[in-house]
C-alpha positions in Angstrom: -42.1 45.0 61.1 -39.4 42.7 62.5 -40.1 39.7 64.7 -43.7 39.3 63.5 -44.2 36.2 65.6 -43.5 38.3 68.7 -46.1 40.9 68.0 -49.2 40.9 70.1 -52.2 42.8 68.7 -55.0 44.2 70.8 -58.4 43.8 69.1 -60.3 45.9 71.6 -59.9 49.2 69.8 -61.7 50.7 66.8 -60.0 54.0 65.9 -56.4 52.8 66.7 -54.4 49.6 66.2 -52.1 48.6 68.9 -49.1 46.2 68.8 -46.6 45.2 71.4 -43.2 43.9 70.1 -42.0 41.8 73.0 -38.6 41.4 71.5 -37.7 45.0 72.4 -40.6 46.0 74.5 -41.9 48.5 72.0 -45.5 49.6 72.2 -46.8 50.7 68.8 -50.0 52.7 68.4 -51.3 53.3 64.8 -54.0 56.0 64.7 -56.9 55.7 62.2 -57.1 52.0 62.1 -58.3 50.6 58.8 -61.6 49.4 60.1 -62.4 53.0 61.1 -61.0 54.7 58.1 -63.0 52.4 55.8 -66.1 54.4 56.9 -66.5 57.3 54.4 -67.6 59.6 57.2 -64.5 59.0 59.2 -62.1 62.0 59.7 -58.5 61.4 60.6 -58.6 63.8 63.5 -58.8 63.7 67.3 -62.3 62.6 67.8 -63.5 62.2 71.4 -63.5 58.4 70.8 -59.9 58.4 69.6 -58.8 60.4 72.6 -60.5 57.9 74.9 -58.8 55.0 73.1 -55.4 56.7 73.2 -55.7 57.1 77.0 -56.6 53.4 77.3 -53.6 52.5 75.2 -51.4 54.7 77.4 -52.8 53.1 80.6 -52.1 49.6 79.4 -48.6 50.5 78.1 -47.8 52.2 81.5 -48.9 49.0 83.4 -46.8 46.8 81.1 -43.7 49.0 81.4 -44.2 49.1 85.2 -44.0 45.4 85.3 -40.7 45.3 83.3 -39.2 48.2 85.3 -39.9 46.3 88.5 -37.6 43.5 87.3 -34.9 45.8 86.1 -34.7 49.5 87.0 -32.5 50.2 83.9 -35.1 48.6 81.5 -35.9 50.9 78.6 -39.2 50.6 76.7 -40.4 52.6 73.7 -43.8 54.1 72.8 -44.3 54.7 69.1 -47.1 56.7 67.6 -47.9 56.2 63.9 -50.8 56.0 61.6 -52.5 53.4 59.4 -53.6 55.9 56.8 -52.1 58.4 54.3 -52.0 61.1 57.0 -50.6 61.1 60.5 -53.3 63.3 62.0 -55.3 66.3 60.8 -55.7 67.8 64.3 -58.7 68.8 66.3 -62.3 67.7 65.8 -63.4 70.9 63.9 -67.0 69.7 63.6 -67.2 69.4 67.3 -65.4 72.8 67.8 -67.9 74.5 65.5 -70.9 73.0 67.2 -69.7 73.9 70.7 -68.8 77.4 69.7 -72.1 78.1 68.0 -73.8 76.7 71.2 -71.7 79.0 73.4 -70.7 75.9 75.3 -67.5 77.0 77.0 -67.6 74.1 79.5 -67.9 71.5 76.7 -65.1 73.1 74.6 -62.8 73.3 77.7 -63.5 69.6 78.5 -62.4 68.6 75.0 -59.3 70.9 75.1 -58.4 69.5 78.5 -58.5 65.9 77.2 -56.2 66.9 74.4 -53.8 68.6 76.9 -53.9 65.5 79.1 -52.8 63.4 76.1 -50.1 65.8 75.0 -48.7 66.2 78.6 -48.8 62.4 79.2 -46.8 61.8 76.0 -44.4 64.8 76.7 -43.7 63.3 80.1 -42.9 60.0 78.3 -45.9 58.1 79.9 -43.3 56.4 82.2 -39.8 57.2 83.5 -38.5 54.0 81.7 -40.0 54.9 78.3 -38.8 56.8 75.3 -41.4 58.2 72.9 -41.2 58.3 69.1 -43.5 60.0 66.6 -43.4 58.3 63.2 -44.7 60.8 60.6 -45.4 59.0 57.3 -48.2 61.4 56.2 -49.2 65.0 56.8 -49.6 66.2 60.4 -51.7 69.4 60.9 -52.6 71.4 64.0 -53.1 69.1 67.0 -51.5 66.2 65.0 -48.3 68.3 64.7 -48.6 69.1 68.4 -48.9 65.4 69.3 -45.7 64.7 67.3 -43.9 67.5 69.0 -44.7 65.9 72.4 -42.6 62.9 71.4 -38.9 62.8 72.4 -37.9 61.7 68.9 -39.6 62.7 65.7 -39.0 60.5 62.7 -40.4 61.8 59.4 -40.4 60.5 55.8 -39.5 62.9 53.0 -42.4 64.5 51.2 -44.9 65.0 54.1 -46.1 68.3 55.3 -46.6 69.7 58.8 -48.1 72.9 59.9 -50.7 74.9 61.8 -53.7 75.9 59.7 -55.7 77.3 62.7 -54.9 80.9 61.7 -57.1 80.4 58.6 -60.1 80.6 60.9 -58.7 83.0 63.5 -57.3 80.6 66.0 -53.9 79.4 67.2 -52.7 75.9 68.1 -53.5 75.9 71.8 -52.7 72.4 73.0 -49.0 72.6 73.5 -47.5 74.0 70.3 -45.8 77.1 71.8 -44.3 75.2 74.8 -43.1 72.2 72.7 -41.9 74.1 69.7 -39.9 76.5 71.9 -37.8 73.5 73.0 -36.7 72.9 69.4 -36.6 76.4 67.8 -36.5 79.9 69.2 -39.7 81.4 70.7 -39.8 83.9 67.8 -39.7 81.2 65.2 -42.3 79.2 67.1 -44.6 82.2 67.0 -44.1 82.7 63.3 -44.8 79.0 62.6 -48.0 79.2 64.7 -49.3 82.3 63.0 -48.2 82.2 59.4 -50.4 79.3 58.2 -47.5 77.9 56.2 -47.3 74.2 55.5 -43.7 73.1 56.0 -42.1 70.1 54.3 -40.5 67.5 56.4 -37.2 68.4 54.7 -37.5 72.1 55.9 -38.4 71.1 59.4 -35.4 68.7 59.5 -33.1 71.5 58.6 -34.7 73.7 61.3 -34.1 71.1 63.9 -37.8 70.4 64.5 -37.6 66.9 63.0 -34.9 64.6 64.4 -34.6 62.0 61.7 -35.5 62.4 58.1 -35.7 59.3 55.8 -36.8 58.4 52.3 -40.5 57.4 51.7 -41.2 54.0 53.0 -38.2 53.9 55.3 -39.8 55.2 58.5 -40.5 51.9 60.2 -37.0 50.7 59.6 -35.6 53.9 61.0 -37.7 53.6 64.2 -36.4 50.0 64.7 -32.8 51.3 64.3 -33.4 54.1 66.9 -34.9 51.5 69.3 -31.9 49.3 68.8 -29.4 52.1 69.4 -31.3 53.3 72.5 -31.4 49.9 74.1 -27.6 49.6 73.7 -27.2 52.8 75.8 -30.2 52.4 78.0 -28.7 53.7 81.3 -27.3 56.8 79.6 -30.6 57.4 77.7 -32.7 57.1 80.9 -30.3 59.5 82.7 -30.6 62.0 79.8 -34.4 61.8 80.1 -34.0 63.1 83.7 -31.7 65.9 82.5 -34.1 67.0 79.8 -37.0 67.0 82.3 -34.9 69.2 84.7 -33.8 71.7 82.0 -37.0 72.0 79.9 -40.0 71.1 82.1 -43.5 71.6 80.6 -46.0 71.4 83.4 -49.7 70.4 83.0 -50.6 73.8 84.6 -48.8 75.7 81.9 -50.5 73.7 79.1 -53.9 74.3 80.8 -53.4 78.0 81.2 -52.6 78.2 77.5 -55.6 76.1 76.4 -58.0 78.2 78.4 -56.8 81.2 76.4 -57.5 79.1 73.3 -61.0 78.3 74.5 -61.8 82.0 75.2 -60.4 82.9 71.8 -62.4 80.3 70.0 -65.6 81.7 71.6 -64.9 85.0 69.9 -64.8 83.6 66.4 -67.1 85.3 63.9 -69.7 83.5 61.8 -67.4 83.9 58.7 -64.5 82.3 60.6 -66.7 79.5 61.7 -67.8 78.9 58.1 -64.1 78.6 57.1 -63.7 76.0 59.9 -66.7 74.1 58.6 -65.2 74.0 55.1 -62.1 72.5 56.6 -64.3 69.8 58.2 -65.3 68.8 54.7 -61.6 68.8 53.6 -60.8 66.4 56.5 -63.1 63.8 54.8 -61.1 63.8 51.5 -59.1 60.8 50.5 -56.2 61.0 48.0 -57.2 60.0 44.5 -55.5 57.1 42.8 -51.9 58.1 42.0 -52.1 61.2 44.2 -49.9 61.5 47.2 -51.0 62.7 50.6 -49.2 66.0 50.4 -50.9 66.9 47.1 -54.3 65.9 48.3 -54.0 67.7 51.7 -52.5 70.9 50.2 -55.4 71.0 47.7 -58.0 70.5 50.4 -56.6 73.4 52.4 -56.7 75.8 49.5 -60.0 77.5 50.5 
């Protein structure tokens, strides 16, 4: 990353790594920090602990951007979500899902789903009116991981990664924002197909469809994000105005996301024992690391071949 001497790292997290580039007021959050991923039992998904740390990162970023915006109303900051591992994010905590469903714990399942919705809505609403959000996809993004990327205003992806919604394999649908967010990038009909066909799409395909904004060669993602930040800061006033236009034309309310996720919770509680066993096999797949010389797409595609 550029301007290394200006990066300030926050050591208070475990599942994420946070950096603040003061040269351009960019707040970087890398999921699956190396100290967590070194644990062989760690799964690159949205554990309750990661959700808590993401909210804390958001709160600190908001406070910092508030301070800058108070000095200059046209100040433009950036929030960048990325990953420290070979995947971006493999989605919901399937082990937790399975346990809560088997226990018939609707309240517990709804609490977890609501936390995911809160994170997606906070990101979709940019965290702050003076911020622009960027999802940097350098590895596969499945289920809720794909939904989190869709909540960003700009999606940058490297060639050769895969994104999709495997929930249909165990009788569910992506219920934390996929329909609302995808429908802003493709037609509702295409969004429904993507949510229900179980297909893993390449980043190249999604770029052609308009789901991914910027497609770059492997290893060029960080550079591309820096270029987007540079360009946005040159047109900060216009970019901030366009944010308001987008919010007016395509609003996604928290109530809308919660109504959808309640349907998801009630559907989850109807899953059969066979479907839950499929979910539990995917839990084991989430633990897999790519073998030496194997890329993430190959490893993750193999792990999803149930």
